[in-house]
Every structure is written in structure tokens, then in C-alpha cells.
PASEBA-1860 file (N, C-alpha, C; in nm, 3 decimals):
! residues 240
1> XXXXXXXX> 0.993/14.908/-2.329/1.115/14.889/-2.250/1.119/14.748/-2.200 ~ 1.227/14.676/-2.227/1.237/14.534/-2.186/1.264/14.523/-2.038 ~ 1.208/14.409/-1.975/1.228/14.385/-1.832/1.350/14.295/-1.810 ~ 1.414/14.310/-1.696/1.529/14.222/-1.666/1.483/14.078/-1.653 ~ 1.571/13.982/-1.679/1.530/13.841/-1.670/1.485/13.802/-1.531 ~ 1.530/13.868/-1.425/1.491/13.835/-1.289/1.442/13.960/-1.224 ~ 1.345/13.950/-1.134/1.298/14.072/-1.066/1.408/14.135/-0.987 ~ 1.419/14.262/-0.997/1.514/14.342/-0.922/1.657/14.295/-0.946
9> XXXXXXXX> 1.686/14.229/-1.059/1.824/14.187/-1.091/1.872/14.066/-1.015 ~ 1.784/13.992/-0.941/1.823/13.875/-0.862/1.761/13.750/-0.923 ~ 1.838/13.635/-0.925/1.781/13.510/-0.975/1.678/13.454/-0.878 ~ 1.592/13.364/-0.922/1.494/13.303/-0.829/1.565/13.235/-0.714 ~ 1.489/13.217/-0.606/1.546/13.158/-0.483/1.590/13.015/-0.510 ~ 1.714/12.981/-0.471/1.765/12.845/-0.486/1.837/12.821/-0.616 ~ 1.843/12.916/-0.707/1.912/12.898/-0.834/2.034/12.990/-0.839 ~ 2.146/12.941/-0.898/2.265/13.024/-0.906/2.252/13.129/-1.014
17> XXXXXXXX> 2.331/13.231/-1.010/2.327/13.332/-1.117/2.364/13.271/-1.251 ~ 2.333/13.342/-1.356/2.363/13.293/-1.489/2.515/13.282/-1.509 ~ 2.555/13.171/-1.575/2.697/13.150/-1.602/2.771/13.076/-1.493 ~ 2.704/13.037/-1.383/2.768/12.966/-1.273/2.702/12.828/-1.258 ~ 2.780/12.727/-1.218/2.723/12.593/-1.201/2.627/12.590/-1.083 ~ 2.541/12.488/-1.080/2.449/12.478/-0.966/2.524/12.469/-0.836 ~ 2.451/12.506/-0.731/2.512/12.503/-0.598/2.553/12.360/-0.563 ~ 2.674/12.347/-0.502/2.724/12.217/-0.458/2.797/12.139/-0.564
25> XXXXXXXX> 2.811/12.189/-0.687/2.881/12.120/-0.794/3.002/12.203/-0.838 ~ 3.114/12.135/-0.866/3.233/12.210/-0.909/3.218/12.255/-1.052 ~ 3.297/12.349/-1.094/3.294/12.390/-1.235/3.325/12.272/-1.326 ~ 3.282/12.281/-1.448/3.297/12.172/-1.543/3.445/12.142/-1.569 ~ 3.479/12.010/-1.554/3.617/11.967/-1.581/3.706/11.970/-1.460 ~ 3.656/12.010/-1.343/3.737/12.014/-1.222/3.678/11.919/-1.119 ~ 3.766/11.846/-1.046/3.714/11.750/-0.945/3.660/11.826/-0.824 ~ 3.565/11.769/-0.756/3.512/11.835/-0.635/3.615/11.835/-0.525
33> XXXXXXXX> 3.610/11.935/-0.444/3.699/11.946/-0.328/3.618/11.912/-0.204 ~ 3.665/11.800/-0.137/3.595/11.762/-0.014/3.456/11.711/-0.039 ~ 3.433/11.640/-0.154/3.302/11.592/-0.188/3.258/11.477/-0.099 ~ 3.146/11.415/-0.136/3.093/11.307/-0.051/3.181/11.184/-0.051 ~ 3.268/11.170/-0.149/3.353/11.051/-0.154/3.493/11.079/-0.100 ~ 3.513/11.186/-0.030/3.643/11.216/0.029/3.730/11.295/-0.064 ~ 3.837/11.349/-0.014/3.926/11.432/-0.095/4.002/11.347/-0.195 ~ 4.049/11.405/-0.302/4.127/11.329/-0.400/4.261/11.289/-0.342
41> XXXXXXXX> 4.326/11.187/-0.397/4.457/11.144/-0.344/4.560/11.255/-0.359 ~ 4.646/11.259/-0.255/4.748/11.363/-0.256/4.852/11.334/-0.363 ~ 4.891/11.438/-0.429/5.000/11.426/-0.525/4.955/11.384/-0.662 ~ 4.824/11.369/-0.690/4.781/11.327/-0.823/4.634/11.357/-0.844 ~ 4.590/11.361/-0.970/4.451/11.384/-1.003/4.376/11.252/-1.000 ~ 4.245/11.263/-1.021/4.163/11.142/-1.025/4.206/11.052/-1.141 ~ 4.219/10.921/-1.109/4.258/10.825/-1.212/4.407/10.817/-1.233 ~ 4.487/10.893/-1.159/4.631/10.892/-1.173/4.694/10.856/-1.040
49> XXXXXXXX> 4.805/10.774/-1.042/4.869/10.736/-0.915/4.937/10.855/-0.850 ~ 4.959/10.849/-0.719/5.030/10.957/-0.650/5.171/10.974/-0.704 ~ 5.226/11.089/-0.674/5.361/11.118/-0.720/5.462/11.023/-0.654 ~ 5.552/10.967/-0.734/5.655/10.877/-0.682/5.609/10.733/-0.672 ~ 5.482/10.700/-0.703/5.431/10.564/-0.694/5.421/10.506/-0.834 ~ 5.493/10.398/-0.869/5.485/10.341/-1.005/5.343/10.294/-1.035 ~ 5.311/10.302/-1.162/5.177/10.262/-1.204/5.162/10.110/-1.194 ~ 5.049/10.063/-1.141/5.021/9.920/-1.133/5.063/9.856/-1.003
57> XXXXXXXX> 5.127/9.926/-0.909/5.167/9.872/-0.780/5.080/9.935/-0.672 ~ 5.041/9.854/-0.572/4.954/9.909/-0.467/5.030/10.008/-0.380 ~ 4.962/10.108/-0.330/5.028/10.205/-0.242/5.067/10.142/-0.111 ~ 5.174/10.192/-0.052/5.220/10.142/0.077/5.127/10.191/0.185 ~ 5.093/10.093/0.277/5.004/10.131/0.386/4.863/10.154/0.339 ~ 4.814/10.073/0.240/4.680/10.088/0.186/4.575/10.044/0.286 ~ 4.450/10.033/0.237/4.341/9.998/0.329/4.354/9.858/0.385 ~ 4.429/9.768/0.318/4.443/9.632/0.367/4.575/9.610/0.440
65> XXXXXXXX> 4.643/9.711/0.481/4.768/9.698/0.554/4.886/9.691/0.461 ~ 5.006/9.701/0.513/5.127/9.699/0.430/5.151/9.560/0.374 ~ 5.223/9.549/0.263/5.253/9.417/0.207/5.345/9.339/0.298 ~ 5.351/9.204/0.284/5.439/9.124/0.371/5.585/9.161/0.352 ~ 5.659/9.153/0.461/5.799/9.190/0.457/5.877/9.089/0.375 ~ 5.966/9.139/0.293/6.053/9.052/0.216/5.995/9.008/0.084 ~ 5.872/9.048/0.046/5.816/9.005/-0.081/5.700/9.093/-0.119 ~ 5.671/9.099/-0.250/5.560/9.178/-0.298/5.430/9.101/-0.278
73> XXXXXXXX> 5.319/9.166/-0.316/5.190/9.102/-0.302/5.184/8.976/-0.388 ~ 5.133/8.865/-0.326/5.119/8.740/-0.400/5.246/8.659/-0.407 ~ 5.357/8.704/-0.347/5.484/8.633/-0.351/5.525/8.598/-0.209 ~ 5.589/8.477/-0.187/5.631/8.439/-0.052/5.745/8.526/-0.002 ~ 5.764/8.533/0.129/5.877/8.611/0.183/6.010/8.557/0.135 ~ 6.111/8.642/0.147/6.244/8.603/0.102/6.296/8.487/0.187 ~ 6.356/8.387/0.122/6.409/8.272/0.191/6.309/8.160/0.211 ~ 6.181/8.181/0.178/6.079/8.079/0.192/6.040/8.027/0.055
81> XXXXXXXX> 6.066/7.900/0.019/6.029/7.849/-0.114/5.879/7.855/-0.135 ~ 5.842/7.875/-0.260/5.699/7.885/-0.292/5.631/7.750/-0.271 ~ 5.517/7.749/-0.209/5.440/7.627/-0.187/5.470/7.557/-0.057 ~ 5.566/7.605/0.022/5.599/7.544/0.150/5.553/7.635/0.263 ~ 5.499/7.570/0.367/5.451/7.646/0.480/5.565/7.680/0.574 ~ 5.558/7.795/0.640/5.662/7.828/0.737/5.660/7.733/0.854 ~ 5.772/7.713/0.922/5.776/7.620/1.035/5.683/7.667/1.145 ~ 5.610/7.574/1.209/5.517/7.614/1.315/5.591/7.666/1.437
89> XXXXXXXX> 5.531/7.759/1.504/5.589/7.814/1.625/5.558/7.728/1.745 ~ 5.592/7.781/1.862/5.570/7.706/1.985/5.422/7.690/2.010 ~ 5.378/7.568/2.035/5.238/7.542/2.062/5.153/7.525/1.939 ~ 5.212/7.536/1.818/5.134/7.521/1.695/5.106/7.372/1.672 ~ 4.990/7.339/1.610/4.960/7.198/1.584/5.053/7.141/1.479 ~ 5.071/7.008/1.475/5.159/6.947/1.375/5.098/6.959/1.237 ~ 5.180/6.944/1.130/5.128/6.952/0.993/5.019/6.848/0.969 ~ 4.939/6.876/0.867/4.827/6.788/0.837/4.878/6.651/0.797
97> XXXXXXXX> 4.816/6.547/0.852/4.852/6.410/0.819/4.951/6.347/0.915 ~ 5.006/6.423/1.011/5.099/6.368/1.108/5.030/6.357/1.243 ~ 5.050/6.246/1.315/4.983/6.230/1.445/5.036/6.328/1.546 ~ 4.950/6.365/1.636/4.986/6.460/1.741/5.015/6.386/1.869 ~ 5.123/6.424/1.938/5.161/6.361/2.064/5.058/6.396/2.171 ~ 4.998/6.297/2.238/4.898/6.330/2.341/4.957/6.419/2.447 ~ 4.871/6.506/2.500/4.917/6.602/2.600/4.957/6.530/2.727 ~ 5.070/6.565/2.781/5.116/6.508/2.907/5.190/6.377/2.893
105> XXXXXXXX> 5.204/6.325/2.770/5.274/6.200/2.748/5.400/6.225/2.669 ~ 5.503/6.155/2.705/5.630/6.166/2.634/5.702/6.033/2.647 ~ 5.790/6.001/2.553/5.860/5.873/2.561/5.951/5.868/2.682 ~ 5.973/5.751/2.740/6.060/5.741/2.857/6.201/5.789/2.827 ~ 6.271/5.824/2.932/6.406/5.879/2.918/6.498/5.775/2.858 ~ 6.566/5.812/2.752/6.662/5.724/2.689/6.605/5.630/2.587 ~ 6.471/5.631/2.565/6.411/5.541/2.468/6.366/5.619/2.346 ~ 6.392/5.573/2.224/6.347/5.643/2.105/6.195/5.642/2.095
113> XXXXXXXX> 6.142/5.734/2.012/5.998/5.740/1.991/5.950/5.610/1.929 ~ 5.834/5.562/1.977/5.772/5.444/1.919/5.829/5.313/1.969 ~ 5.924/5.313/2.066/5.982/5.192/2.119/5.959/5.187/2.268 ~ 5.934/5.067/2.323/5.916/5.055/2.468/6.045/5.084/2.542 ~ 6.033/5.099/2.673/6.148/5.138/2.753/6.260/5.034/2.747 ~ 6.222/4.907/2.744/6.323/4.802/2.744/6.392/4.783/2.611 ~ 6.345/4.853/2.505/6.402/4.834/2.373/6.517/4.929/2.344 ~ 6.566/5.002/2.443/6.675/5.093/2.419/6.804/5.015/2.395
121> XXXXXXXX> 6.900/5.080/2.337/7.023/5.014/2.296/7.104/4.971/2.418 ~ 7.187/4.870/2.397/7.274/4.820/2.503/7.418/4.856/2.471 ~ 7.501/4.851/2.574/7.642/4.881/2.555/7.722/4.758/2.515 ~ 7.660/4.639/2.517/7.727/4.516/2.478/7.678/4.473/2.341 ~ 7.733/4.364/2.292/7.692/4.312/2.162/7.562/4.233/2.169 ~ 7.510/4.209/2.290/7.386/4.134/2.307/7.266/4.227/2.297 ~ 7.157/4.174/2.245/7.032/4.248/2.247/6.971/4.240/2.387 ~ 6.880/4.330/2.423/6.817/4.321/2.556/6.750/4.187/2.581
129> XXXXXXXX> 6.682/4.133/2.480/6.615/4.004/2.498/6.715/3.892/2.526 ~ 6.822/3.887/2.449/6.921/3.782/2.468/6.989/3.794/2.603 ~ 7.018/3.917/2.646/7.085/3.937/2.774/6.996/3.892/2.890 ~ 6.867/3.922/2.884/6.776/3.883/2.991/6.760/3.731/2.996 ~ 6.749/3.667/2.880/6.735/3.521/2.875/6.859/3.453/2.932 ~ 6.977/3.500/2.894/7.102/3.441/2.945/7.111/3.457/3.096 ~ 7.071/3.574/3.148/7.082/3.599/3.292/6.995/3.504/3.373 ~ 6.875/3.475/3.326/6.785/3.387/3.403/6.812/3.239/3.377
137> XXXXXXXX> 6.845/3.202/3.253/6.866/3.061/3.222/6.990/3.007/3.292 ~ 7.099/3.083/3.289/7.225/3.038/3.349/7.243/3.086/3.492 ~ 7.135/3.125/3.553/7.132/3.160/3.695/7.234/3.268/3.730 ~ 7.295/3.260/3.846/7.381/3.368/3.891/7.509/3.381/3.809 ~ 7.553/3.271/3.744/7.673/3.279/3.662/7.645/3.361/3.535 ~ 7.537/3.328/3.466/7.500/3.405/3.348/7.467/3.549/3.381 ~ 7.399/3.571/3.495/7.366/3.708/3.537/7.492/3.789/3.565 ~ 7.592/3.724/3.626/7.717/3.794/3.654/7.788/3.835/3.526
145> XXXXXXXX> 7.784/3.750/3.424/7.845/3.784/3.295/7.773/3.902/3.230 ~ 7.639/3.901/3.234/7.562/4.010/3.176/7.589/4.141/3.249 ~ 7.598/4.138/3.380/7.628/4.260/3.457/7.766/4.315/3.424 ~ 7.860/4.226/3.398/7.995/4.271/3.365/8.000/4.332/3.224 ~ 7.914/4.287/3.133/7.916/4.336/2.995/7.826/4.458/2.975 ~ 7.713/4.461/3.040/7.614/4.567/3.018/7.631/4.679/3.119 ~ 7.651/4.803/3.068/7.670/4.919/3.154/7.566/5.028/3.129 ~ 7.482/5.013/3.029/7.395/5.122/2.987/7.247/5.094/3.011
153> XXXXXXXX> 7.197/4.980/2.966/7.054/4.949/2.970/7.013/4.917/3.113 ~ 6.933/5.005/3.171/6.892/4.987/3.311/6.797/4.870/3.328 ~ 6.713/4.841/3.228/6.620/4.728/3.239/6.696/4.596/3.239 ~ 6.794/4.583/3.152/6.874/4.461/3.147/6.951/4.443/3.277 ~ 7.008/4.550/3.330/7.083/4.540/3.454/6.992/4.503/3.572 ~ 6.871/4.554/3.572/6.779/4.518/3.681/6.748/4.369/3.679 ~ 6.712/4.315/3.560/6.678/4.172/3.553/6.802/4.086/3.575 ~ 6.918/4.131/3.529/7.039/4.053/3.555/7.071/4.050/3.705
161> XXXXXXXX> 7.053/4.164/3.772/7.078/4.167/3.917/6.977/4.082/3.991 ~ 6.852/4.084/3.947/6.750/4.002/4.012/6.777/3.853/3.989 ~ 6.819/3.817/3.867/6.854/3.678/3.840/6.975/3.634/3.920 ~ 7.071/3.725/3.940/7.190/3.693/4.019/7.153/3.662/4.164 ~ 7.074/3.749/4.226/7.034/3.728/4.367/6.945/3.605/4.379 ~ 6.848/3.592/4.285/6.756/3.478/4.290/6.831/3.346/4.273 ~ 6.932/3.344/4.185/7.010/3.223/4.168/7.092/3.188/4.291 ~ 7.150/3.290/4.357/7.226/3.263/4.480/7.135/3.211/4.591
169> XXXXXXXX> 7.016/3.269/4.605/6.921/3.221/4.707/6.882/3.077/4.679 ~ 6.855/3.044/4.554/6.819/2.906/4.520/6.934/2.811/4.549 ~ 7.059/2.854/4.521/7.175/2.769/4.549/7.189/2.743/4.699 ~ 7.175/2.847/4.780/7.188/2.830/4.925/7.079/2.739/4.980 ~ 6.956/2.757/4.933/6.845/2.673/4.981/6.867/2.527/4.943 ~ 6.912/2.502/4.823/6.933/2.364/4.780/7.051/2.299/4.854 ~ 7.152/2.377/4.890/7.262/2.321/4.971/7.211/2.281/5.109 ~ 7.129/2.368/5.168/7.075/2.336/5.301/6.986/2.212/5.294
177> XXXXXXXX> 6.899/2.204/5.192/6.813/2.087/5.179/6.894/1.960/5.151 ~ 7.004/1.974/5.075/7.089/1.857/5.050/7.151/1.805/5.178 ~ 7.193/1.896/5.264/7.252/1.853/5.392/7.146/1.784/5.478 ~ 7.027/1.841/5.482/6.920/1.780/5.560/6.880/1.644/5.505 ~ 6.879/1.628/5.375/6.847/1.498/5.316/6.953/1.394/5.350 ~ 7.080/1.437/5.354/7.187/1.343/5.388/7.179/1.300/5.534 ~ 7.141/1.395/5.621/7.133/1.363/5.763/7.016/1.269/5.790 ~ 6.904/1.294/5.724/6.781/1.217/5.750/6.763/1.102/5.651
185> XXXXXXXX> 6.871/1.061/5.586/6.856/0.956/5.486/6.807/0.826/5.549 ~ 6.851/0.796/5.668/6.813/0.671/5.732/6.683/0.685/5.811 ~ 6.627/0.803/5.814/6.497/0.824/5.879/6.396/0.848/5.768 ~ 6.324/0.743/5.733/6.241/0.747/5.614/6.132/0.854/5.620 ~ 6.068/0.873/5.733/5.959/0.968/5.741/6.004/1.112/5.718 ~ 6.109/1.153/5.786/6.159/1.291/5.774/6.225/1.311/5.638 ~ 6.294/1.211/5.587/6.363/1.224/5.459/6.265/1.252/5.346 ~ 6.149/1.183/5.346/6.049/1.208/5.242/5.993/1.350/5.249
193> XXXXXXXX> 5.986/1.404/5.367/5.937/1.542/5.379/6.034/1.640/5.313 ~ 6.162/1.627/5.345/6.261/1.718/5.287/6.279/1.695/5.137 ~ 6.265/1.569/5.094/6.277/1.540/4.952/6.161/1.602/4.873 ~ 6.040/1.593/4.925/5.924/1.655/4.859/5.938/1.807/4.857 ~ 5.983/1.864/4.969/6.003/2.009/4.973/6.109/2.054/4.873 ~ 6.213/1.975/4.854/6.318/2.009/4.760/6.264/2.014/4.617 ~ 6.181/1.916/4.578/6.123/1.915/4.444/6.024/2.030/4.424 ~ 5.947/2.061/4.523/5.852/2.172/4.511/5.925/2.306/4.492
201> XXXXXXXX> 6.032/2.326/4.567/6.110/2.449/4.553/6.176/2.457/4.416 ~ 6.220/2.343/4.364/6.283/2.342/4.232/6.182/2.377/4.122 ~ 6.060/2.321/4.132/5.956/2.354/4.035/5.916/2.502/4.045 ~ 5.911/2.553/4.168/5.878/2.694/4.186/5.987/2.783/4.127 ~ 6.111/2.744/4.141/6.221/2.822/4.084/6.212/2.826/3.931 ~ 6.181/2.712/3.869/6.169/2.709/3.723/6.052/2.795/3.677 ~ 5.938/2.787/3.748/5.821/2.867/3.709/5.846/3.017/3.720 ~ 5.909/3.058/3.829/5.938/3.201/3.847/6.039/3.248/3.743
209> XXXXXXXX> 6.136/3.164/3.710/6.236/3.201/3.609/6.171/3.225/3.473 ~ 6.081/3.135/3.433/6.011/3.152/3.305/5.926/3.279/3.307 ~ 5.860/3.303/3.417/5.776/3.423/3.429/5.859/3.550/3.418 ~ 5.975/3.554/3.483/6.060/3.672/3.476/6.117/3.694/3.336 ~ 6.146/3.586/3.264/6.196/3.600/3.128/6.090/3.666/3.039 ~ 5.966/3.620/3.053/5.857/3.678/2.973/5.837/3.826/3.008 ~ 5.839/3.860/3.135/5.821/3.998/3.177/5.936/4.087/3.127 ~ 6.057/4.036/3.135/6.172/4.115/3.090/6.171/4.137/2.939
217> XXXXXXXX> 6.132/4.035/2.861/6.125/4.051/2.715/6.021/4.156/2.677 ~ 5.913/4.162/2.751/5.807/4.261/2.724/5.837/4.399/2.782 ~ 5.957/4.417/2.839/5.998/4.550/2.887/5.939/4.590/3.020 ~ 5.902/4.495/3.104/5.843/4.527/3.234/5.940/4.496/3.347 ~ 5.939/4.581/3.448/6.025/4.562/3.566/5.947/4.491/3.676 ~ 5.920/4.366/3.656/5.846/4.288/3.755/5.942/4.238/3.862 ~ 5.904/4.261/3.988/5.992/4.225/4.100/5.950/4.092/4.161 ~ 6.048/4.012/4.193/6.027/3.896/4.280/6.022/3.949/4.423
225> XXXXXXXX> 5.925/3.904/4.505/5.917/3.956/4.642/6.052/3.948/4.715 ~ 6.086/4.057/4.780/6.209/4.074/4.859/6.331/4.081/4.766 ~ 6.348/3.983/4.678/6.463/3.980/4.589/6.463/4.101/4.495 ~ 6.345/4.139/4.444/6.337/4.251/4.352/6.376/4.384/4.414 ~ 6.347/4.401/4.543/6.385/4.527/4.611/6.537/4.541/4.619 ~ 6.606/4.433/4.651/6.752/4.439/4.654/6.811/4.457/4.514 ~ 6.749/4.394/4.415/6.797/4.409/4.279/6.784/4.554/4.231 ~ 6.672/4.618/4.263/6.653/4.757/4.224/6.750/4.850/4.297
233> XXXXXXXX> 6.789/4.814/4.416/6.880/4.897/4.495/7.024/4.889/4.445 ~ 7.070/4.770/4.409/7.212/4.751/4.376/7.240/4.746/4.226 ~ 7.136/4.736/4.142/7.160/4.727/3.997/7.231/4.848/3.939 ~ 7.201/4.973/3.983/7.269/5.087/3.921/7.419/5.096/3.947 ~ 7.465/5.036/4.058/7.606/5.053/4.097/7.688/4.926/4.096 ~ 7.625/4.809/4.091/7.698/4.684/4.101/7.779/4.658/3.975 ~ 7.911/4.637/3.990/8.003/4.604/3.881/7.999/4.711/3.771 ~ 8.003/4.835/3.808/8.010/4.945/3.711/8.142/5.017/3.723
END
């Protein structure tokens, strides 16, 4: 009498019955359910794309996030030419190769980038340099002409106003010295004193005039003591 293949009709411990796959493995030709690599994709078998998804295109909302709006993977967004960077937002650094404006610095009001404050445009046909030179060389008469022509450039108006006041002060002083020289003409000692003082004041006037021309051409608001304060006060409103 033949014996059964297993004692008491049961397979050995840990082995499946005959005709069944080993424990933990799916039947032949079927994918595992809930295996160690996760469940199969919904809507399709292994190696096949999900239902409704064209072959060769990445699924929406994949492991690397959704594709960029307005374009497929590897393509720029709609409206953005290929090879060009999008415009930088607020606070973004300037493009490569362009200088960055230092923090806290900005060009003066009314002056273009890269130009000093005195280089701004004028409302007359004269350049700022020519207007400043005319105002100081021709004293209060030239300054009065510049003030009448120039209505926009504040630097030119300041130097023209300063030249106007400085020229009037020089005229008044020279008139007073001329009267004193005429009175003391027959008094040799006193006359020489006033005559020397007159020449010294004239040389000082020429030196200060040259100095102010150089300062004005370089775009600086250099004040003559006392005279500069009045020029700064009345330049914005005088003859406007």
C-alpha cells in the first residue's frame, strides 16, 4: 500500500500545498498586489501608461512636481522667447555684466545717470559752463542776463545770483573808494592808503571770480561768505 506524499495529508511546515506558488509570491503572470515596491499605477498594468495619459508624456503631478505653466517640459513659458531670461523681480540683482547701483546711492534729482548735478540741461541756448562764465566775467550785468534767460538749472541760477550780488558789492565798494580818493587827493599820506586798498580789493575780486568759475564748471555750489547765503535764498525766485 503506497504512502501519501506528506504525513497525514499535510505538506511540510513552511511549504505551500502542491500546485500553489510559494508563500508571498503572486501566481505566474500576475503582478503582485501591494508588494514591496508599492501598488501598480491606477488605470493600467505594469509597463503601460495610465488610462487617458498619452504614451511618452510625463504624468501630471509626478514626483518632481507639475510642469511649468504655459509650456511643456523643456520648453519656455508662453510669451517668453527661448534663450531669454525673465525680467528680474523687485530686489533681484542686475543681469550678469552690468554694474550694480550701490546701496543707498542714487543720482541727484533732475540729473541723468552718470552725469554730475551741474550737467543737467538748461532752459536757454547756453550750456551750464558758458552761462556760469558769462555771469562771473561780465559781473552783475552778465549775471542779470543769465538769470533772465535761465529758468530751469538751479546750479546756474545760484552762481548767476551770486555773481550778480558780488558784482554789485564790488561796484559799491569801488564807488566809495573813488570818492575817498578824490577827497584825499591833496593829502598824500591818506591818499596812498586808499589807493593801495583799492588795488588790493580789485585783485581779491579777480581771484574770487576765477575761483567761483572753476567751482561752478565742476558742478559745485561753493559760497562766497555772506554773499552766497543771499544768493541761495533768492536764486529760486528772482526773475522767474
